[in-house]
C-alpha positions as CSV (number, residue, x, y, z in Angstrom):
1,M,-29.2,13.9,43.9
2,S,-28.6,10.5,45.2
3,A,-32.3,10.2,45.9
4,D,-33.1,10.3,42.3
5,V,-31.1,7.3,41.5
6,V,-33.1,4.0,42.1
7,R,-31.5,0.6,42.0
8,L,-33.3,-1.7,39.6
9,P,-34.2,-5.1,40.9
10,T,-32.9,-6.8,37.8
11,A,-29.5,-5.0,38.1
12,A,-26.4,-7.2,38.5
13,R,-25.0,-7.3,42.1
14,R,-21.6,-6.4,40.8
15,Q,-20.0,-5.3,37.4
16,V,-19.3,-8.3,35.2
17,Q,-15.6,-8.9,34.7
18,Q,-14.5,-9.4,31.2
19,P,-12.2,-12.3,30.5
20,R,-8.7,-11.2,30.0
21,G,-5.8,-12.8,28.2
22,L,-7.8,-14.6,25.4
23,A,-6.1,-12.9,22.6
24,R,-2.6,-14.2,23.3
25,P,-3.4,-17.8,23.3
26,Y,-5.4,-17.5,20.1
27,R,-2.4,-15.6,18.4
28,E,0.0,-18.2,19.6
29,A,-2.3,-21.1,18.2
30,N,-2.9,-19.2,14.9
31,P,0.2,-17.3,13.8
32,W,0.1,-14.7,11.0
33,P,1.0,-16.7,7.7
34,G,3.0,-14.0,6.2
35,E,5.7,-11.5,7.2
36,H,4.6,-8.2,8.6
37,K,5.5,-5.3,6.2
38,L,4.8,-1.5,6.5
39,P,2.3,-0.5,3.9
40,A,4.8,1.8,2.1
41,R,7.1,-1.1,1.7
42,R,4.3,-3.4,0.4
43,D,3.4,-0.7,-2.2
44,A,7.0,-0.3,-3.2
45,E,7.5,-4.2,-3.7
46,R,4.1,-4.3,-5.7
47,A,5.3,-1.5,-7.9
48,V,8.6,-3.1,-8.9
49,R,7.6,-6.7,-8.9
50,H,7.3,-7.0,-12.7
51,L,10.1,-4.5,-13.6
52,T,13.6,-5.5,-14.7
53,A,16.7,-3.8,-13.0
54,A,17.1,-1.6,-16.1
55,E,13.5,-0.4,-15.8
56,I,13.9,0.4,-12.2
57,I,17.0,2.5,-12.9
58,V,15.4,4.3,-15.8
59,Q,12.3,5.0,-13.6
60,A,14.7,6.6,-10.8
61,M,16.3,8.6,-13.5
62,L,13.0,9.9,-14.7
63,E,11.9,10.8,-11.3
64,S,15.0,13.0,-10.7
65,L,14.6,15.1,-13.9
66,P,12.9,18.3,-13.8
67,A,9.3,18.5,-14.8
68,D,9.8,20.0,-18.3
69,A,12.5,17.4,-19.2
70,R,10.4,14.7,-18.0
71,K,7.4,16.0,-19.9
72,A,9.6,16.0,-23.1
73,V,10.8,12.5,-22.4
74,A,7.2,11.4,-21.9
75,D,6.0,13.0,-25.2
76,R,8.8,11.2,-27.0
77,V,8.2,7.8,-25.5
78,M,4.4,8.1,-26.1
79,R,5.0,8.9,-29.7
80,L,7.2,5.9,-30.2
81,D,4.6,3.8,-28.4
82,F,2.0,5.1,-30.8
83,L,4.1,4.4,-33.9
84,S,5.5,0.9,-32.7
85,E,3.7,-2.3,-32.0
86,Q,6.7,-3.7,-29.8
87,D,6.3,-4.8,-26.2
88,A,9.3,-2.8,-25.2
89,A,7.7,0.5,-26.3
90,R,4.5,-0.4,-24.4
91,R,6.5,-1.1,-21.2
92,A,8.4,2.2,-21.7
93,A,5.1,4.1,-22.0
94,L,3.9,2.4,-18.7
95,I,7.0,3.4,-17.0
96,V,6.9,7.0,-18.2
97,A,3.2,7.2,-17.2
98,R,3.8,5.8,-13.8
99,V,6.6,8.4,-13.2
100,G,4.2,11.1,-14.5
101,R,1.8,10.6,-11.6
């Protein structure tokens, strides 16, 4: 089998070594501008960024309800949102829609 292998005249004399340790000096010279967060934590922070404390509590309470009770609450809130032009009704409808997912 070794007779079938022919060394090419253009082949390197030895395997070229790759430079090591280039990433560490680069990382030290260019630190990450933000704090590292797990994706689940980033998503949770993004979800509650514009909510008040009361809205977060209501959302948690809605999530703990059984599915049929949650649907009844959602129907009532959506009806109020449809009949009302107030911003609070819209925010309540958004919370209910988010919990319903």
